[in-house]
C-alpha positions as semicolon CSV with decimal commas, in nm:
position;residue;x (nm);y (nm);z (nm)
1;M;2,706;0,058;0,114
2;T;2,872;0,395;0,149
3;D;2,678;0,720;0,128
4;F;2,877;0,805;-0,189
5;K;2,761;0,480;-0,355
6;I;2,402;0,545;-0,248
7;E;2,413;0,897;-0,391
8;N;2,569;0,761;-0,710
9;N;2,301;0,491;-0,751
10;I;2,019;0,739;-0,692
11;D;2,176;0,996;-0,926
12;R;2,207;0,734;-1,200
13;Y;1,841;0,638;-1,157
14;L;1,732;1,003;-1,164
15;R;1,936;1,070;-1,476
16;F;1,854;0,762;-1,682
17;N;1,542;0,586;-1,553
18;F;1,330;0,821;-1,343
19;Y;1,110;0,944;-1,630
20;R;1,112;0,599;-1,794
21;T;0,925;0,476;-1,489
22;E;0,556;0,559;-1,479
23;G;0,457;0,767;-1,182
24;Y;0,353;1,107;-1,056
25;M;0,660;1,234;-0,871
26;S;0,854;1,525;-1,021
27;R;1,230;1,529;-1,057
28;L;1,252;1,809;-0,798
29;D;1,071;1,586;-0,546
30;G;1,311;1,307;-0,642
31;L;1,606;1,530;-0,561
32;V;1,452;1,609;-0,221
33;F;1,415;1,234;-0,152
34;R;1,779;1,185;-0,254
35;E;1,900;1,451;-0,012
36;L;1,692;1,315;0,275
37;V;1,788;0,951;0,222
38;A;2,157;1,023;0,163
39;G;2,162;1,270;0,453
40;Q;2,025;1,007;0,688
41;T;2,293;0,763;0,577
42;K;2,570;1,022;0,625
43;R;2,446;1,085;0,978
44;G;2,437;0,714;1,062
45;I;2,058;0,691;1,079
46;K;1,968;0,328;1,014
47;G;1,643;0,159;0,922
48;S;1,430;0,047;0,634
49;L;1,261;0,265;0,374
50;A;0,892;0,222;0,291
51;E;0,629;0,357;0,057
52;I;0,253;0,327;0,042
53;G;0,115;0,380;-0,308
54;V;0,392;0,236;-0,525
55;H;0,218;0,236;-0,867
56;Y;0,499;0,135;-1,110
57;G;0,771;0,240;-0,863
58;R;0,899;0,581;-0,978
59;S;0,948;0,716;-0,626
60;F;0,989;0,375;-0,460
61;F;1,313;0,305;-0,646
62;L;1,468;0,619;-0,497
63;L;1,410;0,460;-0,157
64;A;1,517;0,109;-0,252
65;L;1,841;0,243;-0,401
66;G;1,902;0,424;-0,071
67;R;1,933;0,102;0,128
68;S;2,258;0,041;0,305
69;G;2,395;-0,284;0,446
70;S;2,112;-0,507;0,565
71;E;1,842;-0,240;0,534
72;K;1,525;-0,336;0,353
73;S;1,254;-0,151;0,168
74;L;0,879;-0,205;0,173
75;A;0,647;-0,151;-0,124
76;V;0,278;-0,133;-0,027
77;D;0,007;-0,109;-0,292
78;L;-0,329;-0,263;-0,373
79;F;-0,213;-0,363;-0,722
80;E;-0,566;-0,498;-0,767
81;D;-0,699;-0,256;-1,026
82;D;-0,452;-0,360;-1,294
83;A;-0,726;-0,366;-1,558
84;L;-0,763;0,011;-1,510
85;H;-0,392;0,085;-1,488
86;T;-0,218;-0,087;-1,775
87;N;0,070;0,076;-1,955
88;P;0,090;0,101;-2,336
89;Q;0,230;-0,254;-2,348
90;G;-0,077;-0,384;-2,160
91;I;0,114;-0,463;-1,841
92;G;-0,065;-0,398;-1,512
93;R;0,091;-0,220;-1,218
94;L;0,216;-0,526;-1,030
95;G;0,367;-0,675;-1,345
96;G;0,515;-0,339;-1,440
97;F;0,654;-0,287;-1,092
98;M;0,815;-0,631;-1,092
99;R;0,956;-0,571;-1,441
100;N;1,105;-0,242;-1,320
101;C;1,259;-0,418;-1,017
102;H;1,434;-0,653;-1,258
103;R;1,528;-0,373;-1,500
104;Y;1,687;-0,159;-1,226
105;R;1,839;-0,458;-1,044
106;V;1,648;-0,390;-0,725
107;G;1,621;-0,720;-0,543
108;L;1,329;-0,749;-0,303
109;S;1,238;-1,035;-0,073
110;E;0,882;-1,162;-0,053
111;D;0,837;-0,966;0,270
112;E;0,931;-0,640;0,098
113;I;0,626;-0,636;-0,131
114;L;0,289;-0,606;0,038
115;Q;-0,011;-0,632;-0,190
116;G;-0,295;-0,494;0,017
117;S;-0,466;-0,193;0,166
118;S;-0,270;0,051;0,377
119;L;-0,584;0,077;0,591
120;E;-0,539;-0,284;0,699
121;I;-0,166;-0,293;0,769
122;S;-0,039;-0,246;1,123
123;A;0,285;-0,098;1,248
124;E;0,367;-0,440;1,393
125;E;0,337;-0,604;1,050
126;I;0,564;-0,344;0,894
127;V;0,829;-0,399;1,163
128;R;0,794;-0,778;1,126
129;R;0,849;-0,753;0,751
130;V;1,132;-0,498;0,730
131;G;1,228;-0,384;1,079
132;K;1,215;-0,027;1,201
133;V;1,161;0,230;0,927
134;R;1,373;0,546;0,894
135;F;1,197;0,694;0,589
136;F;0,830;0,648;0,503
137;S;0,665;0,791;0,192
138;I;0,287;0,797;0,165
139;D;0,173;0,869;-0,188
């Protein structure tokens, strides 16, 4: 995917879906992510994009939409306290995150979603799942 297409996809998400997605990131922070991810692509920096603390995916989708070619993304979250974190429709975080993946047409392999504690994941497991990472967000 070209850097223009990546910028376009991220811009469209920021314009139409960013605030429709539950999360805590501001639009200004989203614009910073866009510049960093697109800037890496323009400079030929390759690798996957990962986030710990995905919630419903507001900031994660900025990363996933920044993938180019065979790059992957990794979503890490406990997703276990869904009873405490349901949205107005009664959907828990994992269900809401998966619904948002479908809504925004972000395809993820089984290896790209890690339901578990960031305290128990190793660098080796991350590399095994998605390869070397070029951008890592820790929420």
